N, CA, C and O of each residue as an XYZ file, in Angstrom:
672
protein
N       0.004     64.494     70.536
C      -0.698     63.320     70.991
C      -0.276     62.117     70.151
O      -0.146     62.220     68.932
N      -0.064     60.983     70.806
C       0.195     59.722     70.120
C      -1.110     58.949     70.057
O      -1.807     58.807     71.062
N      -1.439     58.450     68.868
C      -2.650     57.668     68.665
C      -2.217     56.290     68.194
O      -1.606     56.151     67.135
N      -2.536     55.281     68.980
C      -2.170     53.904     68.660
C      -3.390     53.160     68.141
O      -4.427     53.121     68.803
N      -3.268     52.571     66.957
C      -4.331     51.741     66.409
C      -3.952     50.285     66.652
O      -2.880     49.827     66.258
N      -4.861     49.571     67.311
C      -4.596     48.168     67.632
C      -5.729     47.300     67.095
O      -6.834     47.781     66.840
N      -5.439     46.034     66.931
C      -6.410     45.070     66.437
C      -5.689     43.986     65.674
O      -4.480     44.061     65.450
N      -6.434     42.984     65.279
C      -5.848     41.840     64.595
C      -5.373     42.225     63.193
O      -5.837     43.213     62.624
N      -4.451     41.444     62.644
C      -4.005     41.687     61.274
C      -5.217     41.669     60.356
O      -6.095     40.814     60.479
N      -5.252     42.624     59.436
C      -6.386     42.734     58.528
C      -7.478     43.674     59.013
O      -8.464     43.892     58.309
N      -7.315     44.233     60.211
C      -8.352     45.112     60.771
C      -8.368     46.491     60.106
O      -9.348     47.226     60.232
N      -7.303     46.843     59.411
C      -7.246     48.142     58.733
C      -6.386     49.168     59.447
O      -6.491     50.364     59.175
N      -5.538     48.715     60.356
C      -4.721     49.639     61.142
C      -3.822     50.502     60.265
O      -3.718     51.710     60.476
N      -3.183     49.891     59.294
C      -2.263     50.640     58.432
C      -3.030     51.559     57.483
O      -2.683     52.731     57.339
N      -4.054     51.040     56.847
C      -4.833     51.843     55.896
C      -5.478     53.032     56.597
O      -5.326     54.173     56.161
N      -6.196     52.764     57.680
C      -6.836     53.856     58.429
C      -5.798     54.775     59.067
O      -5.980     55.991     59.127
N      -4.715     54.177     59.537
C      -3.664     54.969     60.168
C      -3.076     56.006     59.231
O      -2.882     57.160     59.613
N      -2.793     55.594     58.002
C      -2.255     56.541     57.014
C      -3.249     57.670     56.752
O      -2.877     58.843     56.711
N      -4.517     57.300     56.574
C      -5.555     58.304     56.295
C      -5.719     59.257     57.479
O      -5.820     60.470     57.295
N      -5.744     58.709     58.689
C      -5.906     59.529     59.891
C      -4.717     60.472     60.066
O      -4.893     61.648     60.386
N      -3.523     59.959     59.860
C      -2.325     60.791     59.988
C      -2.373     61.953     58.997
O      -2.022     63.083     59.340
N      -2.802     61.674     57.783
C      -2.918     62.734     56.775
C      -3.960     63.758     57.207
O      -3.734     64.963     57.097
N      -5.088     63.284     57.693
C      -6.172     64.169     58.144
C      -5.712     65.086     59.281
O      -6.076     66.261     59.325
N      -4.910     64.541     60.196
C      -4.448     65.300     61.366
C      -3.127     66.037     61.128
O      -2.673     66.798     61.982
N      -2.517     65.808     59.967
C      -1.175     66.330     59.672
C      -0.157     65.835     60.696
O       0.694     66.591     61.166
N      -0.263     64.542     61.032
C       0.656     63.865     61.951
C       1.544     62.924     61.143
O       1.153     62.479     60.063
N       2.717     62.621     61.649
C       3.494     61.546     61.030
C       2.753     60.214     61.217
O       2.009     60.037     62.182
N       2.964     59.294     60.290
C       2.407     57.949     60.426
C       3.552     56.973     60.637
O       4.555     57.022     59.925
N       3.405     56.085     61.616
C       4.416     55.067     61.890
C       3.734     53.701     61.898
O       2.851     53.438     62.715
N       4.154     52.846     60.984
C       3.737     51.443     61.016
C       4.817     50.729     61.818
O       5.970     50.672     61.391
N       4.452     50.184     62.977
C       5.453     49.607     63.868
C       6.222     48.480     63.185
O       7.430     48.354     63.385
N       5.547     47.662     62.387
C       6.255     46.585     61.683
C       7.297     47.153     60.718
O       8.417     46.646     60.653
N       6.940     48.199     59.968
C       7.900     48.830     59.056
C       9.072     49.427     59.830
O      10.220     49.348     59.391
N       8.778     50.020     60.973
C       9.813     50.601     61.833
C      10.801     49.508     62.271
O      12.016     49.710     62.260
N      10.252     48.349     62.655
C      11.099     47.220     63.074
C      11.949     46.735     61.905
O      13.144     46.490     62.070
N      11.352     46.595     60.735
C      12.080     46.141     59.545
C      13.257     47.064     59.257
O      14.354     46.598     58.950
N      13.031     48.382     59.356
C      14.109     49.345     59.113
C      15.199     49.240     60.177
O      16.387     49.282     59.857
N      14.799     49.105     61.429
C      15.775     49.012     62.527
C      16.607     47.740     62.464
O      17.809     47.753     62.726
N      15.948     46.645     62.113
C      16.597     45.334     62.155
C      17.189     44.890     60.820
O      17.921     43.902     60.759
N      16.874     45.617     59.756
C      17.340     45.261     58.409
C      16.931     43.855     57.985
O      17.648     43.187     57.240
N      15.765     43.411     58.468
C      15.216     42.095     58.107
C      13.702     42.204     58.096
O      13.122     43.023     58.809
N      13.071     41.377     57.287
C      11.612     41.351     57.258
C      11.071     40.745     58.549
O      11.794     40.069     59.281
N       9.799     40.995     58.816
C       9.155     40.402     59.988
C       9.214     38.884     59.880
O       9.494     38.201     60.864
N       8.949     38.351     58.683
C       9.008     36.900     58.473
C      10.399     36.361     58.799
O      10.527     35.320     59.444
N      11.443     37.068     58.356
C      12.817     36.628     58.636
C      13.122     36.699     60.131
O      13.767     35.805     60.679
N      12.661     37.755     60.785
C      12.876     37.873     62.236
C      12.218     36.709     62.979
O      12.825     36.114     63.870
N      10.980     36.388     62.611
C      10.279     35.259     63.234
C      11.062     33.970     63.017
O      11.267     33.185     63.942
N      11.494     33.771     61.770
C      12.176     32.519     61.412
C      13.538     32.407     62.086
O      13.890     31.348     62.605
N      14.305     33.495     62.080
C      15.674     33.460     62.579
C      15.771     33.617     64.093
O      16.652     33.037     64.727
N      14.857     34.407     64.672
C      14.954     34.725     66.100
C      13.914     34.000     66.958
O      14.099     33.827     68.162
N      12.812     33.578     66.316
C      11.720     32.964     67.071
C      10.758     34.035     67.570
O      11.103     35.214     67.647
N       9.549     33.603     67.906
C       8.520     34.568     68.296
C       8.879     35.299     69.592
O       8.637     36.500     69.710
N       9.451     34.589     70.558
C       9.761     35.222     71.849
C      10.738     36.386     71.683
O      10.524     37.461     72.243
N      11.798     36.178     70.925
C      12.777     37.253     70.682
C      12.156     38.369     69.843
O      12.408     39.550     70.084
N      11.335     37.983     68.850
C      10.661     39.006     68.050
C       9.817     39.914     68.934
O       9.823     41.132     68.756
N       9.091     39.332     69.886
C       8.224     40.138     70.759
C       9.032     41.113     71.603
O       8.545     42.198     71.917
N      10.259     40.751     71.978
C      11.129     41.684     72.706
C      11.592     42.815     71.783
O      11.615     43.978     72.184
N      11.955     42.472     70.562
C      12.344     43.483     69.566
C      11.175     44.439     69.329
O      11.363     45.652     69.241
N       9.978     43.885     69.228
C       8.771     44.680     69.008
C       8.518     45.627     70.187
O       8.171     46.791     69.989
N       8.690     45.125     71.401
C       8.507     45.946     72.605
C       9.514     47.109     72.613
O       9.152     48.252     72.890
N      10.762     46.801     72.310
C      11.803     47.836     72.281
C      11.480     48.898     71.223
O      11.688     50.090     71.448
N      10.975     48.457     70.078
C      10.610     49.392     69.010
C       9.429     50.261     69.432
O       9.408     51.460     69.154
N       8.456     49.666     70.098
C       7.296     50.423     70.582
C       7.741     51.518     71.550
O       7.290     52.659     71.452
N       8.620     51.172     72.476
C       9.151     52.175     73.414
C       9.896     53.272     72.670
O       9.741     54.452     72.982
N      10.699     52.890     71.692
C      11.477     53.866     70.933
C      10.562     54.825     70.173
O      10.805     56.032     70.157
N       9.523     54.303     69.551
C       8.584     55.154     68.811
C       7.869     56.104     69.768
O       7.722     57.291     69.476
N       7.430     55.587     70.896
C       6.716     56.413     71.882
C       7.608     57.526     72.423
O       7.122     58.610     72.745
N       8.908     57.262     72.523
C       9.846     58.273     73.007
C      10.259     59.253     71.906
O      10.543     60.420     72.176
N      10.290     58.769     70.675
C      10.781     59.566     69.554
C       9.778     60.621     69.076
O      10.172     61.713     68.666
N       8.499     60.298     69.127
C       7.476     61.179     68.565
C       6.640     61.833     69.650
O       6.250     61.192     70.625
N       6.369     63.131     69.466
C       5.429     63.825     70.354
C       4.014     63.620     69.882
O       3.086     63.491     70.680
N       3.860     63.592     68.555
C       2.554     63.329     67.979
C       2.748     62.444     66.758
O       3.643     62.668     65.943
N       1.897     61.441     66.650
C       1.963     60.508     65.523
C       0.770     59.571     65.606
O       0.176     59.371     66.666
N       0.440     59.004     64.457
C      -0.506     57.893     64.411
C       0.345     56.647     64.224
O       1.134     56.556     63.284
N       0.179     55.694     65.125
C       1.018     54.501     65.143
C       0.146     53.262     64.956
O      -0.775     53.010     65.732
N       0.450     52.508     63.930
C      -0.215     51.242     63.669
C       0.662     50.143     64.258
O       1.800     49.947     63.829
N       0.126     49.430     65.239
C       0.911     48.354     65.853
C       0.693     47.055     65.095
O      -0.281     46.917     64.354
N       1.588     46.115     65.278
C       1.343     44.769     64.793
C       0.206     44.167     65.613
O      -0.057     44.608     66.732
N      -0.459     43.172     65.063
C      -1.614     42.583     65.741
C      -1.309     42.018     67.117
O      -2.155     42.068     68.010
N      -0.110     41.480     67.298
C       0.244     40.885     68.581
C       0.898     41.849     69.555
O       1.041     41.531     70.736
N       1.291     43.011     69.084
C       2.051     43.945     69.932
C       1.384     44.247     71.275
O       2.076     44.252     72.292
N       0.068     44.498     71.326
C      -0.533     44.832     72.617
C      -0.527     43.686     73.637
O      -0.778     43.912     74.821
N      -0.244     42.471     73.190
C      -0.454     41.280     74.009
C       0.796     40.784     74.732
O       0.726     39.790     75.454
N       1.913     41.434     74.559
C       3.167     40.943     75.127
C       3.886     42.061     75.869
O       3.702     43.241     75.568
N       4.705     41.678     76.839
C       5.595     42.594     77.563
C       4.872     43.817     78.132
O       5.440     44.908     78.178
N       3.642     43.642     78.559
C       2.865     44.727     79.159
C       2.753     45.938     78.222
O       2.708     47.081     78.676
N       2.709     45.670     76.914
C       2.677     46.753     75.932
C       1.403     47.584     75.987
O       1.439     48.777     75.687
N       0.268     46.975     76.366
C      -0.970     47.772     76.431
C      -0.847     48.862     77.487
O      -1.332     49.976     77.288
N      -0.214     48.558     78.590
C      -0.009     49.576     79.625
C       0.865     50.705     79.085
O       0.589     51.880     79.324
N       1.913     50.346     78.360
C       2.797     51.349     77.756
C       2.026     52.195     76.744
O       2.135     53.421     76.742
N       1.253     51.542     75.891
C       0.463     52.248     74.880
C      -0.484     53.242     75.541
O      -0.552     54.403     75.137
N      -1.214     52.788     76.556
C      -2.192     53.659     77.211
C      -1.539     54.754     78.046
O      -2.128     55.816     78.247
N      -0.336     54.504     78.528
C       0.394     55.532     79.280
C       0.897     56.630     78.344
O       0.871     57.810     78.692
N       1.354     56.235     77.158
C       1.995     57.173     76.240
C       1.031     57.890     75.302
O       1.374     58.930     74.740
N      -0.177     57.343     75.127
C      -1.080     57.960     74.164
C      -2.501     57.455     74.277
O      -2.919     56.936     75.312
N      -3.231     57.617     73.194
C      -4.626     57.183     73.097
C      -4.670     55.947     72.223
O      -4.084     55.918     71.141
N      -5.372     54.918     72.699
C      -5.439     53.670     71.947
C      -6.845     53.448     71.406
O      -7.840     53.737     72.071
N      -6.902     52.926     70.181
C      -8.175     52.638     69.528
C      -8.128     51.215     68.990
O      -7.286     50.879     68.157
N      -9.041     50.388     69.475
C      -9.170     48.997     69.041
C     -10.104     48.940     67.843
O     -11.280     49.286     67.953
N      -9.586     48.507     66.700
C     -10.402     48.308     65.507
C     -10.925     46.876     65.554
O     -10.209     45.928     65.234
N     -12.172     46.739     65.954
C     -12.793     45.431     66.195
C     -13.538     44.979     64.940
O     -14.622     45.474     64.630
N     -12.939     44.041     64.235
C     -13.473     43.555     62.968
C     -13.867     42.087     63.139
O     -13.167     41.329     63.810
N     -14.975     41.691     62.538
C     -15.465     40.315     62.671
C     -14.493     39.319     62.046
O     -13.716     39.667     61.157
N     -14.546     38.084     62.520
C     -13.697     37.019     61.994
C     -13.927     36.862     60.492
O     -12.971     36.738     59.727
N     -15.189     36.868     60.071
C     -15.514     36.683     58.650
C     -14.889     37.787     57.792
O     -14.325     37.513     56.733
N     -14.992     39.024     58.254
C     -14.423     40.141     57.503
C     -12.894     40.065     57.484
O     -12.273     40.343     56.458
N     -12.288     39.691     58.610
C     -10.835     39.554     58.664
C     -10.355     38.496     57.671
O      -9.391     38.716     56.937
N     -11.032     37.348     57.654
C     -10.656     36.275     56.732
C     -10.784     36.762     55.291
O      -9.897     36.529     54.469
N     -11.879     37.433     54.992
C     -12.088     37.970     53.636
C     -10.950     38.916     53.241
O     -10.378     38.794     52.158
N     -10.632     39.849     54.123
C      -9.574     40.815     53.824
C      -8.215     40.139     53.667
O      -7.459     40.453     52.748
N      -7.915     39.214     54.567
C      -6.604     38.563     54.536
C      -6.444     37.671     53.308
O      -5.344     37.551     52.770
N      -7.526     37.049     52.864
C      -7.461     36.206     51.655
C      -7.137     37.050     50.422
O      -6.623     36.537     49.428
N      -7.445     38.361     50.494
C      -7.153     39.273     49.373
C      -5.692     39.735     49.382
O      -5.231     40.357     48.425
N      -4.969     39.434     50.455
C      -3.590     39.918     50.597
C      -2.597     38.779     50.374
O      -2.985     37.627     50.175
N      -1.328     39.118     50.410
C      -0.255     38.138     50.258
C       0.044     37.531     51.624
O       0.718     38.146     52.451
N      -0.457     36.328     51.854
C      -0.288     35.695     53.160
C       1.157     35.270     53.430
O       1.525     35.030     54.580
N       1.964     35.176     52.395
C       3.345     34.727     52.593
C       4.165     35.717     53.417
O       5.177     35.339     54.008
N       3.735     36.989     53.464
C       4.473     37.984     54.253
C       4.013     38.005     55.708
O       4.543     38.761     56.522
N       3.028     37.174     56.029
C       2.511     37.087     57.398
C       2.893     35.725     57.969
O       2.243     34.722     57.674
N       3.949     35.687     58.786
C       4.493     34.400     59.239
C       3.476     33.490     59.934
O       3.575     32.267     59.835
N       2.519     34.065     60.622
C       1.554     33.245     61.342
C       0.457     32.689     60.432
O      -0.311     31.822     60.849
N       0.380     33.179     59.197
C      -0.696     32.768     58.289
C      -0.235     31.978     57.077
O      -1.028     31.261     56.466
N       1.015     32.099     56.729
C       1.522     31.504     55.481
C       1.194     30.014     55.401
O       1.397     29.267     56.357
N       0.685     29.599     54.239
C       0.438     28.186     53.982
C      -0.851     27.616     54.545
O      -1.073     26.409     54.444
N      -1.701     28.431     55.130
C      -2.948     27.924     55.712
C      -4.065     27.889     54.670
O      -4.179     28.774     53.822
N      -4.884     26.841     54.760
C      -6.086     26.767     53.923
C      -7.107     27.777     54.451
O      -6.911     28.362     55.516
N      -8.190     27.978     53.710
C      -9.212     28.930     54.166
C      -9.816     28.496     55.505
O     -10.028     29.328     56.388
N     -10.090     27.208     55.656
C     -10.657     26.700     56.919
C      -9.665     26.883     58.065
O     -10.044     27.282     59.166
N      -8.395     26.590     57.801
C      -7.359     26.768     58.827
C      -7.200     28.246     59.171
O      -7.023     28.608     60.334
N      -7.266     29.088     58.153
C      -7.151     30.534     58.363
C      -8.290     31.028     59.254
O      -8.058     31.770     60.208
N      -9.517     30.619     58.942
C     -10.670     31.059     59.734
C     -10.556     30.585     61.181
O     -10.820     31.353     62.106
N     -10.168     29.333     61.380
C     -10.007     28.806     62.744
C      -8.908     29.557     63.490
O      -9.071     29.892     64.663
N      -7.793     29.822     62.814
C      -6.687     30.540     63.441
C      -7.088     31.962     63.820
O      -6.790     32.424     64.921
N      -7.766     32.656     62.898
C      -8.198     34.030     63.157
C      -9.163     34.062     64.345
O      -9.020     34.901     65.234
N     -10.135     33.163     64.365
C     -11.117     33.121     65.461
C     -10.427     32.874     66.795
O     -10.712     33.551     67.783
N      -9.527     31.910     66.822
C      -8.809     31.558     68.052
C      -7.903     32.706     68.504
O      -7.853     33.040     69.687
N      -7.197     33.297     67.558
C      -6.264     34.384     67.886
C      -7.015     35.615     68.385
O      -6.609     36.239     69.366
N      -8.102     35.961     67.715
C      -8.893     37.118     68.151
C      -9.430     36.891     69.558
O      -9.401     37.793     70.396
N      -9.915     35.691     69.809
C     -10.451     35.379     71.138
C      -9.366     35.502     72.212
O      -9.618     36.047     73.287
N      -8.174     35.004     71.928
C      -7.104     35.046     72.938
C      -6.545     36.453     73.137
O      -6.049     36.774     74.217
N      -6.621     37.294     72.103
C      -6.060     38.643     72.213
C      -7.079     39.688     72.650
O      -6.707     40.787     73.059
N      -8.336     39.355     72.566
C      -9.396     40.320     72.872
C      -9.217     40.947     74.251
O      -9.462     42.142     74.419
N      -8.793     40.158     75.240
C      -8.614     40.683     76.602
C      -7.640     41.856     76.637
O      -7.786     42.757     77.463
N      -6.650     41.852     75.753
C      -5.688     42.956     75.672
C      -6.281     44.109     74.864
O      -6.202     45.269     75.268
N      -6.873     43.777     73.724
C      -7.463     44.803     72.867
C      -8.540     45.595     73.603
O      -8.683     46.801     73.399
N      -9.293     44.912     74.457
C     -10.390     45.568     75.185
C      -9.890     46.591     76.202
O     -10.687     47.352     76.749
N      -8.603     46.621     76.458
C      -8.023     47.618     77.368
C      -7.814     48.967     76.678
O      -7.387     49.933     77.311
N      -8.115     49.029     75.388
C      -7.949     50.276     74.634
C      -8.881     51.357     75.169
O      -9.926     51.071     75.753
N      -8.477     52.593     74.955
C      -9.303     53.732     75.358
C     -10.627     53.752     74.604
O     -11.666     54.105     75.163
N     -10.580     53.371     73.332
C     -11.776     53.375     72.484
C     -11.843     52.089     71.683
O     -10.826     51.442     71.430
N     -13.052     51.730     71.290
C     -13.271     50.561     70.439
C     -14.193     50.962     69.306
O     -15.260     51.531     69.533
N     -13.776     50.662     68.081
C     -14.612     50.905     66.911
C     -14.900     49.573     66.247
O     -13.977     48.827     65.920
N     -16.166     49.272     66.048
C     -16.530     48.031     65.380
C     -16.440     48.212     63.876
O     -16.459     49.332     63.365
N     -16.343     47.099     63.184
C     -16.071     47.093     61.748
C     -16.967     48.033     60.948
O     -16.502     48.663     59.998
N     -18.217     48.134     61.308
C     -19.144     48.943     60.507
C     -18.874     50.445     60.628
O     -19.338     51.227     59.798
N     -18.135     50.845     61.648
C     -17.881     52.277     61.832
C     -16.385     52.625     61.820
O     -16.011     53.713     62.256
N     -15.540     51.738     61.338
C     -14.105     52.011     61.262
C     -13.833     52.946     60.086
O     -13.739     52.507     58.940
N     -13.711     54.216     60.377
C     -13.409     55.202     59.344
C     -12.638     56.344     59.994
O     -12.641     56.497     61.215
N     -11.986     57.135     59.167
C     -11.262     58.293     59.678
C     -12.242     59.241     60.380
O     -11.929     59.804     61.429
N     -13.421     59.409     59.793
C     -14.434     60.297     60.392
C     -14.842     59.791     61.774
O     -14.980     60.576     62.712
N     -15.035     58.479     61.895
C     -15.427     57.905     63.189
C     -14.317     58.097     64.229
O     -14.589     58.403     65.389
N     -13.080     57.915     63.805
C     -11.963     58.094     64.738
C     -11.827     59.550     65.155
O     -11.666     59.834     66.342
N     -11.888     60.475     64.210
C     -11.756     61.889     64.570
C     -12.913     62.325     65.457
O     -12.722     63.150     66.350
N     -14.102     61.794     65.231
C     -15.237     62.117     66.109
C     -14.970     61.624     67.523
O     -15.271     62.328     68.487
N     -14.411     60.426     67.664
C     -14.062     59.899     68.984
C     -13.049     60.780     69.676
O     -13.197     61.104     70.854
N     -12.025     61.167     68.950
C     -10.940     61.946     69.533
C     -11.365     63.362     69.899
O     -10.774     63.979     70.785
N     -12.383     63.877     69.227
C     -12.842     65.243     69.495
C     -13.879     65.327     70.606
O     -14.284     66.422     70.995
N     -14.306     64.190     71.114
C     -15.301     64.200     72.214
C     -14.638     64.331     73.556
O     -15.318     64.356     74.581
């Protein structure tokens, strides 16, 4: 079984994904890391050199490749991956999708604790700009995220909660 974790950056897709993969004895694939290895460039460099439109095509191709390569895996997608090139349909066709729904306030808090320079869409933003961007981005992407098979809200995002969902 392929398990896709989706949600905005900072939602915990990578952290929970690693833990879930270990719990299930599945391989873990971070789609952004997969792209970096395939392209030999950072996500920031891809955005800068290729532009967002080309990056989204590279991301779509990588998503298809991962879905074809693995029979079972926990896959952490980039925050925008479900929103382009009909990727949500591909995700739901190939596996089980789980939307990690985290509040804007919690996302801002988590992201402020990280290195924003590695996130091309966030680098250089003030806290107010970051909060406005996160709120706007979450609102625009929610329509795609809501197509997931399951939704876990911030208060229940845990490996135990995910395994309980998958076992029902």
